[in-house]
C-alpha positions as CSV (number, residue, x, y, z in Angstrom):
1,M,21.6,153.1,169.7
2,A,25.1,152.9,171.3
3,E,26.6,150.4,169.0
4,L,25.2,152.1,165.8
5,A,26.3,155.5,167.3
6,G,30.0,154.2,167.6
7,I,30.0,153.2,164.0
8,R,29.0,156.5,163.1
9,T,31.6,158.1,165.4
10,D,34.1,155.6,163.7
11,M,33.3,157.1,160.0
12,L,33.6,160.4,160.8
13,S,36.8,159.6,162.3
14,N,38.1,157.7,159.4
15,E,37.0,160.4,157.2
16,S,39.2,162.7,158.8
17,R,42.4,160.8,159.0
18,A,41.9,159.7,155.2
19,Q,42.6,163.2,154.0
20,R,45.7,162.6,152.4
21,H,43.4,159.7,149.9
22,L,40.6,162.5,149.4
23,A,43.2,165.1,148.2
24,G,42.7,166.0,144.4
25,I,39.2,164.1,143.9
26,H,37.5,165.9,141.3
27,A,34.6,167.9,142.3
28,N,32.0,165.2,140.7
29,Y,33.3,162.5,143.4
30,R,33.8,164.7,146.4
31,E,30.5,163.4,148.1
32,S,31.1,160.1,146.4
33,S,34.7,159.5,147.9
34,R,33.6,160.2,151.5
35,N,30.6,157.9,151.1
36,L,32.9,155.3,149.9
37,L,35.3,155.7,153.2
38,H,32.1,155.6,155.5
39,Y,30.9,152.3,153.7
40,L,34.5,150.9,154.2
41,T,34.4,151.7,158.1
42,L,31.0,150.2,158.0
43,R,31.9,147.1,156.6
44,R,35.3,146.4,159.0
45,R,32.8,144.7,161.3
46,D,30.3,141.7,161.3
47,L,27.0,143.4,161.2
48,R,25.0,140.5,161.2
49,P,23.9,140.3,164.8
50,L,23.0,144.1,165.0
51,Q,21.3,143.7,161.5
52,R,18.8,140.8,163.1
53,S,18.4,142.9,166.1
54,L,17.1,145.7,163.8
55,A,15.1,143.7,161.7
56,A,13.0,142.2,164.7
57,L,12.2,145.8,165.6
58,G,11.1,146.5,162.0
59,V,13.6,148.7,161.3
60,S,15.9,148.9,158.3
61,S,18.9,146.6,158.7
62,L,21.2,148.5,156.5
63,G,21.1,146.2,154.0
64,R,20.9,148.7,151.3
65,A,23.0,151.5,152.7
66,E,25.7,151.4,149.9
67,S,25.1,154.5,148.0
68,N,24.1,156.8,150.9
69,V,25.8,155.0,154.2
70,L,25.7,158.3,156.5
71,A,22.1,158.7,155.7
72,S,21.1,155.3,156.3
73,V,22.5,155.1,159.6
74,D,21.2,158.4,160.8
75,A,17.4,157.2,159.5
76,V,17.9,154.1,161.7
77,L,19.2,156.1,164.6
78,S,16.4,158.6,164.1
79,V,13.9,155.8,164.8
80,L,15.2,154.4,167.5
81,G,15.6,157.6,169.4
82,H,11.9,157.8,168.7
83,L,11.7,154.4,170.2
84,V,13.4,155.3,173.2
85,Q,11.3,158.2,173.6
86,G,12.9,161.4,172.1
87,A,16.5,159.8,172.5
88,R,19.0,162.0,170.7
89,H,22.4,161.0,168.8
90,T,23.6,163.7,166.9
91,D,24.3,167.2,167.0
92,A,21.4,169.2,165.2
93,E,24.0,171.3,163.4
94,E,25.6,168.4,161.5
95,V,24.5,167.6,157.8
96,R,24.2,164.4,156.4
97,D,26.8,163.9,153.6
98,V,24.4,161.8,151.2
99,E,20.8,161.8,151.4
100,F,18.9,158.7,150.2
101,A,17.8,160.1,146.6
102,R,21.0,162.3,146.2
103,G,23.4,158.8,146.3
104,E,21.2,157.4,143.6
105,R,21.3,160.3,141.5
106,L,24.9,160.7,141.7
107,L,25.4,157.2,140.5
108,A,23.0,157.6,138.0
109,E,24.5,161.0,136.7
110,H,28.0,159.4,136.2
111,A,26.6,156.6,134.4
112,D,24.8,159.0,131.6
113,A,28.1,161.0,131.7
114,L,30.3,158.2,130.8
115,L,27.6,156.0,128.3
116,G,25.1,158.4,127.6
117,P,21.1,158.4,128.3
118,V,19.7,155.1,129.0
119,T,17.4,153.5,126.3
120,T,13.5,153.6,127.3
121,G,12.3,150.8,129.6
122,R,16.2,149.4,130.0
123,P,18.2,150.9,132.4
124,V,21.2,149.0,131.7
125,R,23.7,149.7,128.8
126,I,24.7,146.8,126.2
127,M,28.2,146.9,125.4
128,V,29.4,144.5,122.3
129,T,32.8,143.6,121.4
130,M,33.5,144.0,117.7
131,P,34.9,141.3,115.4
132,S,37.5,141.8,113.3
133,E,34.7,141.5,110.0
134,A,33.3,145.1,111.7
135,A,36.5,146.7,110.1
136,D,34.8,145.7,106.6
137,D,31.2,144.9,107.4
138,Y,29.0,148.0,107.6
139,L,25.7,146.3,107.7
140,L,26.7,144.1,111.0
141,V,27.6,147.4,113.0
142,H,24.5,149.0,111.7
143,Q,22.3,146.0,112.7
144,L,24.1,146.1,116.4
145,L,23.2,149.4,116.7
146,Q,19.7,148.9,115.7
147,Q,19.5,145.8,118.1
148,G,20.1,148.3,121.0
149,M,24.1,148.5,121.4
150,D,24.8,151.3,123.4
151,C,28.8,151.0,123.5
152,M,31.1,149.4,120.9
153,R,33.9,148.0,122.4
154,I,37.3,147.6,120.4
155,N,39.7,145.3,121.8
156,C,43.5,146.7,121.0
157,A,44.8,143.0,121.6
158,H,43.3,142.5,117.9
159,D,43.9,143.9,114.6
160,D,45.3,147.2,114.1
161,A,44.9,151.2,114.1
162,A,43.7,151.3,110.3
163,A,41.0,148.5,111.3
164,W,40.0,150.3,114.4
165,A,39.1,153.4,112.5
166,R,37.2,151.9,109.9
167,M,35.0,150.2,112.9
168,I,34.6,153.7,114.3
169,E,33.6,155.1,110.6
170,H,31.0,152.6,110.0
171,L,29.5,153.5,113.9
172,K,29.2,157.0,112.7
173,Q,27.6,156.3,109.6
174,A,25.5,153.9,111.6
175,E,24.5,156.9,114.0
176,R,23.9,159.3,111.5
177,S,21.3,156.7,109.7
178,L,19.7,155.6,112.7
179,G,19.6,158.8,114.8
180,R,21.0,156.8,117.8
181,S,24.2,157.7,119.5
182,C,26.8,154.9,121.0
183,R,30.0,155.2,122.8
184,V,33.2,154.0,121.9
185,F,35.2,152.3,124.5
186,M,38.7,151.2,123.6
187,D,40.3,148.2,125.5
188,L,44.2,148.3,126.2
189,A,45.6,144.6,125.7
190,G,47.8,145.1,128.7
191,P,50.4,142.5,130.0
192,K,48.7,139.3,129.4
193,L,51.0,136.4,130.3
194,R,50.8,133.8,127.8
195,T,52.2,130.4,126.8
196,G,54.9,130.5,123.8
197,P,54.9,128.9,120.6
198,L,55.2,125.1,120.1
199,E,57.4,122.7,117.7
200,P,55.1,122.4,114.9
201,S,53.4,118.8,114.3
202,P,53.8,117.2,111.0
203,A,51.7,118.6,108.0
204,V,49.3,116.2,107.3
205,V,45.7,116.6,106.1
206,R,43.5,113.8,107.0
207,I,40.6,113.7,104.6
208,H,37.6,111.3,106.0
209,P,33.9,110.7,105.2
210,C,31.1,110.7,107.3
211,R,30.0,107.4,108.9
212,D,27.1,105.9,110.8
213,V,27.7,103.9,114.1
214,Y,28.4,100.8,111.8
215,G,31.1,102.4,109.9
216,R,29.2,102.8,106.8
217,V,29.9,106.0,104.6
218,T,26.8,108.4,105.1
219,A,28.3,111.2,103.2
220,P,31.5,111.6,101.4
221,A,34.4,114.0,102.4
222,R,34.6,117.2,100.3
223,V,37.8,117.9,99.1
224,W,38.8,121.7,97.6
225,L,41.6,121.8,95.1
226,S,43.0,125.1,94.2
227,P,46.3,126.4,92.6
228,E,49.4,126.3,95.0
229,E,50.4,129.4,93.4
230,S,47.4,131.7,94.7
231,P,45.4,129.3,96.9
232,R,41.8,130.3,97.1
233,L,39.3,129.8,100.0
234,P,36.9,127.5,99.4
235,P,32.9,128.8,98.8
236,S,31.5,126.4,101.2
237,P,32.7,124.4,104.0
238,A,35.3,121.6,102.9
239,S,36.6,118.6,104.2
240,A,40.2,119.3,103.3
241,C,41.7,122.0,100.9
242,L,44.9,121.0,99.1
243,P,47.2,123.2,97.0
244,V,48.1,121.9,93.6
245,P,49.8,123.4,90.2
246,S,47.5,125.7,88.5
247,L,48.2,124.0,84.8
248,W,47.4,120.4,85.9
249,L,44.4,121.8,87.8
250,A,43.1,123.3,84.4
251,R,43.3,120.3,83.0
252,L,40.6,118.6,85.3
253,Q,37.1,117.9,84.4
254,I,34.1,116.9,86.1
255,G,34.0,113.0,86.1
256,D,37.8,112.6,86.3
257,V,39.3,110.1,89.2
258,V,42.3,111.3,90.8
259,K,44.1,108.3,92.3
260,F,47.1,108.6,94.9
261,T,48.8,106.5,97.4
262,D,48.5,108.3,101.1
263,A,50.8,108.6,103.9
264,R,50.1,104.9,105.1
265,D,51.0,103.5,101.7
266,S,47.1,102.9,101.3
267,R,45.9,103.3,97.5
268,R,43.3,105.8,97.6
269,S,41.4,108.1,94.8
270,F,38.5,110.9,94.7
271,K,36.3,111.9,92.0
272,V,35.7,115.5,90.6
273,I,32.3,116.6,91.0
274,D,32.6,120.2,90.1
275,V,35.1,122.8,88.2
276,T,35.0,126.4,89.0
277,D,37.4,129.2,87.8
278,R,38.5,129.7,91.5
279,G,39.4,125.9,91.8
280,C,37.7,122.3,91.6
281,W,35.7,120.0,93.9
282,A,36.2,116.4,94.4
283,E,34.5,113.8,96.5
284,A,36.4,110.8,98.5
285,G,34.5,108.0,100.0
286,R,37.2,106.7,101.9
287,T,39.7,107.9,104.6
288,A,43.0,109.4,103.6
289,Y,46.3,110.9,105.1
290,I,47.9,113.5,102.4
291,V,51.3,115.1,103.1
292,P,53.4,117.7,101.0
293,G,54.7,116.0,97.7
294,T,51.9,113.3,97.5
295,R,51.7,112.3,94.1
296,L,48.0,112.6,92.3
297,L,47.6,111.1,88.9
298,Q,44.7,111.8,86.8
299,V,42.3,109.4,85.2
300,R,39.7,110.0,82.5
301,G,36.8,107.9,82.5
302,E,37.5,104.4,82.5
303,G,40.9,104.8,81.3
304,E,44.6,103.9,82.8
305,P,46.3,107.0,84.4
306,D,47.9,109.3,81.9
307,A,51.1,111.2,82.0
308,R,49.2,114.1,83.8
309,E,50.4,114.2,87.3
310,C,51.5,116.5,89.7
311,R,52.3,116.5,93.2
312,I,50.8,118.2,96.6
313,G,52.0,121.4,97.4
314,T,53.2,122.8,100.7
315,L,50.4,122.2,103.6
316,P,50.1,124.1,106.7
317,P,51.9,122.3,109.8
318,G,49.4,120.9,112.1
319,E,48.4,122.7,115.5
320,S,50.5,121.0,118.4
321,A,49.7,120.5,121.8
322,I,51.2,118.9,125.2
323,S,48.9,116.3,126.8
324,L,49.1,116.4,130.5
325,Q,47.5,114.7,133.0
326,K,47.9,114.8,137.1
327,G,51.3,114.1,138.2
328,D,53.1,115.2,134.9
329,L,56.1,117.5,135.3
330,L,56.1,120.8,133.0
331,I,59.1,122.8,132.3
332,V,58.2,126.6,131.8
333,T,61.2,128.4,130.4
334,R,62.0,132.1,130.2
335,D,62.5,132.3,126.4
336,L,60.3,131.7,123.6
337,K,61.9,128.8,122.1
338,P,59.2,126.4,120.6
339,G,58.2,123.9,123.2
340,R,57.7,120.2,122.8
341,P,55.5,117.4,124.6
342,A,57.1,115.1,126.6
343,T,59.6,112.2,125.5
344,Y,59.3,108.4,126.7
345,D,61.5,105.2,126.0
346,S,60.0,101.9,124.7
347,T,59.0,101.2,128.4
348,G,57.1,104.3,128.7
349,K,59.7,105.7,131.2
350,L,59.9,109.6,131.3
351,L,63.4,110.7,129.0
352,T,62.5,114.6,128.8
353,P,59.8,116.3,130.3
354,A,57.4,118.5,128.5
355,M,58.5,122.0,127.8
356,I,56.7,125.6,127.1
357,G,57.8,129.0,127.2
358,C,56.0,132.5,128.4
359,T,55.5,135.7,127.1
360,I,56.9,137.9,129.9
361,S,60.2,136.5,131.2
362,D,59.9,138.9,134.3
363,V,57.3,136.5,136.2
364,F,60.1,134.3,137.1
365,D,61.7,137.1,139.5
366,H,58.3,137.0,141.7
367,V,57.4,133.2,141.8
368,R,58.2,130.9,144.5
369,A,58.2,127.1,145.1
370,G,54.5,125.8,146.3
371,E,52.5,128.7,144.7
372,S,49.8,127.5,142.2
373,I,49.9,128.2,138.7
374,W,46.9,127.7,136.2
375,F,47.0,127.5,132.2
376,D,44.2,128.2,129.4
377,D,41.7,129.9,131.6
378,G,42.0,128.0,134.7
379,K,41.6,124.6,132.8
380,I,45.0,123.2,133.6
381,G,46.1,123.4,137.3
382,G,49.6,123.0,138.8
383,V,52.0,123.8,141.7
384,I,55.4,125.2,141.6
385,E,57.9,122.8,142.4
386,K,61.2,124.8,141.8
387,V,62.2,127.8,140.6
388,E,65.5,128.1,138.5
389,P,67.1,130.8,136.6
390,S,66.2,129.5,133.6
391,Q,62.8,127.9,134.1
392,V,60.3,126.7,136.7
393,R,59.4,123.3,137.4
394,V,55.6,122.8,137.4
395,R,53.9,119.5,138.9
396,I,50.2,119.0,137.3
397,T,48.0,118.8,140.4
398,Q,44.5,118.6,138.9
399,E,42.9,115.4,138.3
400,Y,41.3,114.7,134.9
401,L,39.0,112.0,133.4
402,R,41.5,111.6,130.6
403,A,44.9,113.9,129.5
404,V,44.1,117.4,128.6
405,N,46.0,119.3,125.6
406,L,47.8,122.5,126.6
407,R,48.6,124.7,123.2
408,A,50.7,127.8,122.5
409,D,49.0,131.1,123.3
410,K,47.1,129.9,126.1
411,G,46.7,132.2,129.5
412,I,48.8,131.8,132.4
413,N,47.7,132.7,135.9
414,L,49.8,133.0,139.1
415,P,47.0,133.6,141.9
416,D,49.4,133.2,144.9
417,S,52.6,135.4,143.3
418,E,52.9,138.9,144.1
419,L,53.6,139.8,140.5
420,H,54.8,143.5,139.9
421,I,54.3,144.0,136.4
422,A,53.1,147.3,135.1
423,A,49.6,147.4,133.7
424,M,50.8,149.2,130.3
425,T,53.0,147.6,127.8
426,D,55.1,149.1,125.2
427,K,52.3,148.3,122.6
428,D,49.6,150.0,124.9
429,I,51.6,153.2,124.9
430,E,51.8,153.2,121.2
431,D,48.0,152.6,121.0
432,L,47.4,155.3,123.3
433,P,47.7,158.2,120.9
434,F,44.9,156.6,118.8
435,V,43.0,155.8,121.7
436,A,43.0,159.1,123.0
437,L,41.8,160.6,119.7
438,H,38.9,158.5,119.1
439,A,37.6,156.6,122.1
440,D,35.2,158.2,124.6
441,I,36.2,155.2,127.2
442,V,39.7,153.7,127.7
443,G,39.8,150.0,129.5
444,L,43.1,149.5,131.6
445,S,43.6,146.0,131.8
446,F,45.0,144.2,134.6
447,A,44.8,147.3,136.7
448,N,46.7,145.8,140.1
449,C,47.3,149.2,142.1
450,A,46.8,153.2,142.3
451,Q,50.4,153.5,140.6
452,D,48.8,151.7,137.3
453,V,45.9,154.2,137.4
454,A,47.8,157.3,137.9
455,S,50.3,156.2,135.2
456,L,47.6,156.0,132.6
457,Q,46.3,159.5,133.6
458,Q,49.4,161.0,133.4
459,R,50.0,159.4,129.8
460,L,46.5,160.8,129.1
461,A,47.1,164.3,130.1
462,G,50.4,164.6,128.0
463,L,48.4,163.5,124.9
464,G,46.1,166.8,124.8
465,S,42.8,168.1,125.9
466,R,40.4,165.1,125.0
467,Q,40.5,163.0,128.0
468,P,38.5,159.8,127.6
469,A,37.1,158.3,130.8
470,I,39.3,155.4,132.4
471,V,37.8,151.9,133.1
472,L,39.4,149.9,135.7
473,K,39.3,146.2,134.7
474,I,39.4,144.2,137.3
475,E,40.7,140.9,136.7
476,T,43.5,139.9,138.9
477,R,43.5,139.2,143.0
478,R,45.8,142.0,143.6
479,G,43.6,144.3,141.5
480,F,40.5,143.2,143.8
481,E,42.6,144.0,146.9
482,S,43.3,147.4,145.7
483,L,39.9,148.3,144.4
484,P,39.6,150.8,147.0
485,D,42.6,152.7,146.5
486,M,42.3,152.6,142.8
487,L,38.7,153.8,142.9
488,L,40.0,157.2,145.2
489,T,42.8,157.4,142.5
490,A,40.7,157.2,139.4
491,M,38.2,159.5,141.2
492,R,40.7,162.5,140.3
493,A,39.1,162.7,137.2
494,P,35.7,163.6,136.1
495,Q,34.7,160.2,135.1
496,C,35.7,156.7,135.8
497,R,34.1,153.3,135.9
498,V,34.9,149.6,136.7
499,M,35.1,146.3,134.7
500,I,34.1,142.9,136.4
501,A,36.6,140.8,134.0
502,R,35.3,137.6,135.3
503,G,37.6,135.4,133.1
504,D,40.8,136.1,135.0
505,L,39.1,137.0,137.8
506,A,37.9,133.6,138.4
507,V,40.9,131.9,137.8
508,E,42.9,134.6,140.2
509,C,40.6,134.2,143.0
510,G,38.9,130.7,142.4
511,F,36.2,129.8,140.5
512,E,33.8,129.1,143.9
513,R,34.6,132.3,145.0
514,L,33.8,134.7,141.8
515,A,30.1,135.1,143.0
516,E,31.4,136.6,146.6
517,V,34.0,138.6,144.7
518,Q,31.8,140.1,142.2
519,E,29.2,141.2,144.6
520,E,31.7,142.9,146.7
521,I,32.9,144.9,143.8
522,L,29.2,145.7,143.0
523,W,28.9,147.0,146.6
524,L,31.9,148.9,146.7
525,C,31.5,150.7,143.5
526,E,27.9,151.5,144.4
527,A,29.0,153.2,147.4
528,A,31.6,155.1,145.5
529,H,28.8,156.2,142.9
530,V,30.8,154.5,140.1
531,P,29.4,152.8,137.1
532,V,30.1,149.0,136.6
533,I,30.6,146.9,133.5
534,W,29.4,143.4,133.9
535,A,31.7,141.5,131.5
536,T,33.3,137.8,130.5
537,Q,30.9,135.0,129.1
538,V,27.6,136.9,129.1
539,L,25.4,134.7,126.8
540,E,28.4,133.4,125.6
541,T,26.6,130.0,124.0
542,L,24.3,132.0,122.7
543,A,26.6,134.2,120.9
544,K,28.7,131.4,119.8
545,E,26.3,128.4,119.0
546,G,23.1,130.2,118.4
547,R,21.6,128.6,121.6
548,P,21.4,130.0,125.2
549,S,22.3,127.6,128.3
550,R,19.6,127.9,130.8
551,A,22.5,129.2,133.4
552,E,23.7,131.7,131.3
553,I,20.1,133.3,131.0
554,T,20.2,133.6,134.9
555,D,23.5,135.1,134.6
556,A,22.3,137.6,132.1
557,A,19.5,138.7,134.5
558,M,21.9,139.6,137.2
559,G,23.7,142.0,135.1
560,L,21.0,144.2,136.1
561,R,23.1,144.8,139.2
562,A,25.6,147.1,136.9
563,E,25.3,149.9,134.8
564,C,26.3,148.4,131.6
565,V,26.6,144.6,130.5
566,M,29.4,143.3,128.0
567,L,28.7,140.8,125.1
568,N,31.6,139.1,123.3
569,K,31.8,138.6,119.5
570,G,30.4,135.2,118.0
571,P,28.5,134.5,115.0
572,Y,25.2,134.7,116.6
573,V,26.2,138.0,118.6
574,L,23.0,139.9,117.0
575,N,20.6,137.4,118.7
576,A,22.3,137.7,122.0
577,V,22.1,141.6,121.8
578,R,18.2,141.0,120.8
579,A,17.9,138.3,123.9
580,L,20.0,140.4,126.3
581,D,17.7,143.8,125.5
582,D,14.7,141.7,126.1
583,I,16.0,140.2,129.4
584,L,17.0,143.4,131.0
585,R,13.8,144.9,130.0
586,R,11.6,142.2,132.0
587,M,13.9,142.3,135.2
588,H,14.0,145.9,135.1
589,A,10.5,146.0,136.9
590,H,11.4,143.2,139.4
591,Q,15.2,144.5,140.6
592,A,17.2,147.6,140.8
593,K,20.7,146.8,142.2
594,K,19.9,144.8,145.8
595,R,16.8,146.0,146.2
596,S,13.5,143.3,144.7
597,M,11.1,145.8,143.5
598,L,7.4,144.6,144.3
599,R,5.5,145.1,140.9
600,A,2.2,143.4,140.7
601,L,2.6,139.8,140.0
602,R,0.1,138.5,137.4
603,L,0.5,135.3,139.2
604,A,-1.0,136.3,142.5
605,H,-4.4,136.4,140.6
606,M,-4.2,133.0,139.5
607,L,-5.9,131.4,142.4
608,P,-9.4,132.3,142.4
609,I,-10.0,133.2,146.2
610,E,-12.4,135.4,145.0
611,S,-15.2,132.8,144.2
612,E,-15.1,131.2,147.7
613,G,-17.5,133.5,149.3
614,P,-16.9,136.4,151.7
615,V,-13.6,136.4,153.9
616,R,-14.4,135.8,157.3
617,R,-12.6,138.5,159.4
618,V,-11.0,138.3,163.0
């Protein structure tokens, strides 16, 4: 009782001392902000010994105190007081800040205000990221809403205002058609640090048929020929697409053979099998390498090549990559001059290390030697060896079974560095008027400190009376550590929310610590009665490939701990929405936040104990 009463006293004392943080809190969050402070006080010490002692007495061990901290402590003290023959612990005049049911109601009210009422039988909303096709495909938006989408996410890092407007108009049309409502969430791109461009590799098209394990051709390569003046996409998948002069193409007939010498000086040919008004299809039974300017000769039937010949037009350059393995040196430059792979002499000795630029040169002002650096969502890891005025020298430290490729436009993470970069970029500020006019919710990407939140609030206030709710996207270590301060700043508005952006967050905090970090975010947000979005790679394999992995089904079920689960785009996203809706409905009867719900189990009736005769009672 003495230990618990001391904790209670600390809660009230810290609340009194934190009046600066509570100043300006919106009326919707006054109780919630105090509860958050109480929870932070509770979690400043190791409660495990106290919890074990309480559990031994059959008393609540405070494991579910998040939404009603003071009320939970008071309830336990009350029970302990009765056990100690009427001992009292508080002044009878004191009133609990947040009663048990009140805390849960506040969280539900805040979620309803932000995302609308829940779907019957499913307490968690489903958010879906729109692909670019949604701007021109009304049926896709209609089907997503019909399958259970509660919130449309538009990523402002892609497409433009015209496309976003068409997506929103399609949603409004679908809402009218289905009689359902759906919120619009617009995600500001933020200052994503990425690798710069690479020098293009030679423009070479490889044509190769399918072969079995013995090297025998099982299916020829499909080659699409289209006019170079106005290239057309193939109507079905092609092994290669080649641009040729339209006059030469117009003379091709089914059965013609086209002969050529490829880039390796190998004699090759392919046969025309279909002619359409958009282009021609041909089949190739042998591997060939074609470059711009390759000379093509048309053969009619069994005859010799006639005078009708042409040359292959412009081909797109190949995608470049830097091959890296443990021990390699990589130079990251301030500018965006195209990078290139390392070069070696004839004996394999390094001549020039690999080089690549980065999109935000200001980071060089904040990094130090010895700090870690990660590329491509944590796939490639290294350590900064030296910081120079125009570049950073990085030594690759992560070990791989084989060399890995680093390409242009891949994410860079600096989890050990104190980066002081504003959350909003110039592009975000340009996009904000459209977002303020059309979105119900705006996502603040890479939110790192309270000033980032205050800056967005001020800019929205200057854009008129329509104020979309702000979502704090927690995707950096600094953002995670600043979460309490950012929450109290966000609570100055009538609505706010947090997204656990697990992609960058895993790299920043370490993959092995992600489970712990996301739990801590969930606890803090429940204490603040702030709704949470569970995001990144939820049912990712299902959305992209049509079949889920076993692990991601379990992960999706964990989404019941949040108020909303976000799905990313993919060709099978409709299947993913259906599956997620089913998973959340099933798990709703078993779990609510951290609390297990003891629904009657059919499995409990499977052991036929009733048939074993009367039970002996002792």
